C-alpha positions in Angstrom: 11.4 -72.8 18.9 9.6 -74.8 16.5 12.0 -76.8 14.2 10.2 -75.1 10.8 6.9 -73.0 10.6 4.8 -71.9 7.3 1.8 -70.2 7.2 0.5 -67.5 4.2 0.8 -63.9 5.3 -0.4 -60.7 3.6 2.1 -57.1 3.0 1.8 -55.2 6.4 1.3 -58.1 8.8 3.0 -57.9 12.0 4.1 -61.1 13.8 5.3 -60.9 17.4 9.3 -61.8 17.7 8.9 -63.5 21.2 6.5 -66.0 19.7 9.0 -67.1 17.4 12.8 -66.6 19.2 13.7 -68.3 22.5 17.1 -66.3 23.2 19.0 -66.8 20.2 19.6 -64.2 17.3 17.5 -64.6 14.6 18.3 -64.0 10.5 15.9 -62.1 8.3 15.8 -61.6 4.6 15.2 -57.6 4.8 13.8 -57.9 1.4 11.1 -59.7 2.8 10.8 -58.4 6.4 11.3 -55.6 8.9 12.3 -55.7 12.4 9.8 -53.2 13.6 10.9 -50.9 17.2 8.6 -53.1 18.9 10.1 -56.1 18.3 7.6 -57.5 15.6 8.2 -58.7 12.3 6.5 -56.8 9.8 5.9 -58.4 6.4 6.6 -56.6 3.3 4.8 -59.4 0.5 2.6 -61.7 0.6 3.5 -65.1 0.6 4.4 -67.9 2.7 6.1 -66.9 5.8 8.9 -69.5 6.4 11.0 -70.0 9.8 13.4 -72.9 10.2 16.6 -73.4 11.5 16.6 -69.4 13.0 16.0 -67.9 9.3 13.4 -65.9 8.2 12.0 -65.0 4.7 8.7 -64.7 2.4 8.4 -67.3 0.0 6.8 -65.6 -2.8 6.6 -65.4 -6.6 6.4 -61.6 -7.3 4.9 -60.0 -10.6 4.9 -56.7 -9.8 8.3 -54.6 -8.8 8.3 -52.8 -5.8 11.2 -50.2 -5.2 13.3 -50.2 -1.8 16.2 -47.6 -1.2 19.0 -48.7 -3.1 17.8 -50.4 -5.8 19.3 -50.8 -8.6 16.9 -50.1 -11.7 17.1 -49.6 -15.5 14.5 -47.0 -16.4 13.4 -45.3 -19.4 13.3 -41.5 -20.1 9.3 -40.8 -20.8 9.5 -36.9 -20.0 11.5 -34.2 -19.1 11.4 -30.8 -18.1 14.4 -27.8 -17.1 15.4 -29.5 -13.8 14.1 -33.4 -14.0 14.1 -36.6 -16.3 10.5 -38.5 -15.7 11.5 -42.1 -15.3 9.5 -45.4 -16.0 10.5 -48.2 -14.1 7.5 -50.3 -15.5 4.2 -51.0 -13.4 3.2 -47.7 -13.9 5.9 -46.4 -11.6 7.3 -43.1 -12.6 10.0 -41.8 -10.8 12.4 -38.4 -10.9 15.8 -37.7 -11.6 17.3 -34.4 -11.0 19.7 -33.9 -14.3 22.6 -32.9 -11.7 22.3 -36.2 -10.3 25.1 -36.9 -12.4 28.7 -37.5 -10.9 30.5 -34.4 -11.9 27.6 -32.6 -13.8 27.3 -28.6 -13.6 24.9 -26.6 -15.0 27.0 -26.3 -18.0 28.1 -29.2 -18.2 25.5 -32.0 -18.2 24.3 -35.2 -19.7 21.5 -34.1 -22.1 19.5 -37.7 -22.1 16.5 -37.7 -24.7 13.2 -38.8 -24.1 13.0 -42.7 -25.1 16.5 -43.4 -23.8 17.4 -46.1 -21.3 19.3 -45.7 -17.8 20.6 -47.4 -15.1 19.9 -45.8 -12.1 19.3 -46.5 -7.9 16.5 -45.5 -6.2 17.5 -43.2 -3.6 14.0 -41.9 -2.0 10.5 -43.3 -1.8 7.4 -42.0 -1.6 3.8 -43.2 -1.9 1.7 -40.1 -2.8 4.2 -38.1 -5.1 7.2 -39.6 -7.3 10.1 -41.0 -5.8 13.7 -40.0 -6.8 16.2 -41.8 -8.5 20.1 -41.0 -8.8 23.2 -41.8 -11.5 25.6 -41.0 -8.9 28.0 -44.0 -7.3 28.9 -42.7 -3.8 31.6 -46.0 -4.1 32.9 -44.3 -7.1 34.1 -40.6 -8.1 34.2 -41.1 -12.0 32.6 -38.3 -13.7 30.0 -38.7 -16.3 32.1 -37.6 -18.8 34.5 -40.8 -18.8 31.6 -43.0 -20.1 33.2 -45.5 -17.0 30.1 -44.5 -14.4 28.1 -47.6 -13.2 25.1 -45.5 -13.4 24.6 -44.1 -16.8 22.9 -43.9 -20.2 23.2 -47.5 -21.6 24.1 -46.5 -25.4 23.3 -49.4 -27.5 22.9 -52.9 -26.3 20.0 -55.2 -26.0 17.3 -54.5 -23.3 14.9 -57.0 -22.0 12.0 -57.4 -19.2 12.1 -60.8 -17.9 10.0 -62.7 -15.0 10.7 -60.5 -11.8 12.0 -63.5 -9.9 14.8 -64.7 -12.2 16.0 -60.9 -12.6 16.4 -61.0 -8.8 17.8 -63.8 -8.7 20.6 -62.7 -10.8 21.6 -60.2 -8.1 22.4 -62.5 -5.5 26.1 -62.9 -4.7 25.8 -67.1 -5.7 23.6 -66.8 -9.0 25.1 -63.5 -11.0 28.7 -64.8 -11.0 28.1 -68.4 -11.8 25.4 -67.4 -14.8 27.4 -64.5 -16.6 30.7 -66.0 -15.8 30.2 -69.3 -18.1 28.4 -66.7 -20.7 31.6 -65.2 -20.4 33.6 -67.9 -21.4 32.2 -68.1 -24.7 31.8 -64.2 -25.1 32.3 -60.5 -24.3 29.9 -58.6 -23.0 28.2 -55.6 -21.0 25.6 -56.3 -18.7 23.2 -54.3 -16.1 20.7 -56.0 -14.1 17.8 -54.2 -13.0 16.1 -55.0 -10.1 12.5 -53.7 -11.5 13.3 -56.8 -13.9 15.3 -55.6 -16.8 18.6 -57.1 -18.2 20.7 -54.9 -20.4 23.3 -56.6 -22.8 25.8 -55.0 -25.0 28.1 -57.2 -27.2 28.5 -59.3 -30.5 26.2 -62.0 -29.3 23.6 -60.1 -27.3 20.8 -61.2 -29.0 21.9 -65.1 -28.1 22.4 -64.1 -24.6 19.2 -62.5 -24.2 17.3 -65.6 -25.7 19.7 -67.8 -23.2 18.6 -66.0 -20.3 14.7 -66.5 -21.2 15.1 -70.1 -21.9 16.9 -70.1 -18.3 14.1 -68.0 -16.5 12.2 -71.3 -15.5 15.6 -73.7 -14.7 18.0 -74.5 -11.4 21.0 -73.2 -12.0 22.6 -76.3 -12.9 20.3 -76.5 -15.8 21.0 -73.2 -17.0 24.6 -73.9 -16.7 24.4 -76.5 -19.1 22.2 -74.9 -21.1 24.7 -71.9 -22.1 27.6 -75.1 -22.7 25.5 -76.4 -24.8 24.7 -73.5 -27.2 28.5 -72.9 -26.9 29.4 -73.3 -30.4 27.1 -70.8 -31.8 28.8 -67.5 -29.5 31.1 -65.5 -32.2 34.1 -66.1 -29.7 
């Protein structure tokens, strides 16, 4: 294997694995590439194809959100009928959410979400020709929607903002999210939902300050972000 390989790739381009791998297993970023049955790497994004030390990724700066199964997203209800809510994910994407897709919902006891409200949901079905599908049922929890303790739910109150997609998606990583929000939580109590479609919801006394800090953090590296948060520590309401 070459020590490093970088070149431009287009979405859907296929690269034979046998031309890259010599005997060892290769690790891939599933958000960037698929491994096909014919042992090819199929790219999901345009960008720089990167291979180094048996790791594969596509280096890119996404502008538009592309849904994937099990993405957590913040959506706005733009319409409804007797069966579905029609939810805007941004970038012209509208997905369906069945009104029964809330934990514990029944025909007589289900949420009554109004047009204009925001929800935290997950993507459960993709469809390139018709609307995809969302759900507000959490497979890892059986708390009914009436408790208000569900992960996926109507987002009541708080502040919602759209930020650069690459920054918001970095907040979902196992490294960045705990560090950034852990630092903010030293100075203020708040609730947060991060949507992979580039939206963030913050609820708390310092919601506006936190949103403004996140805007300023977007172009910075993690260490710079943490320093910026500490710089504004005195402005939090505690």
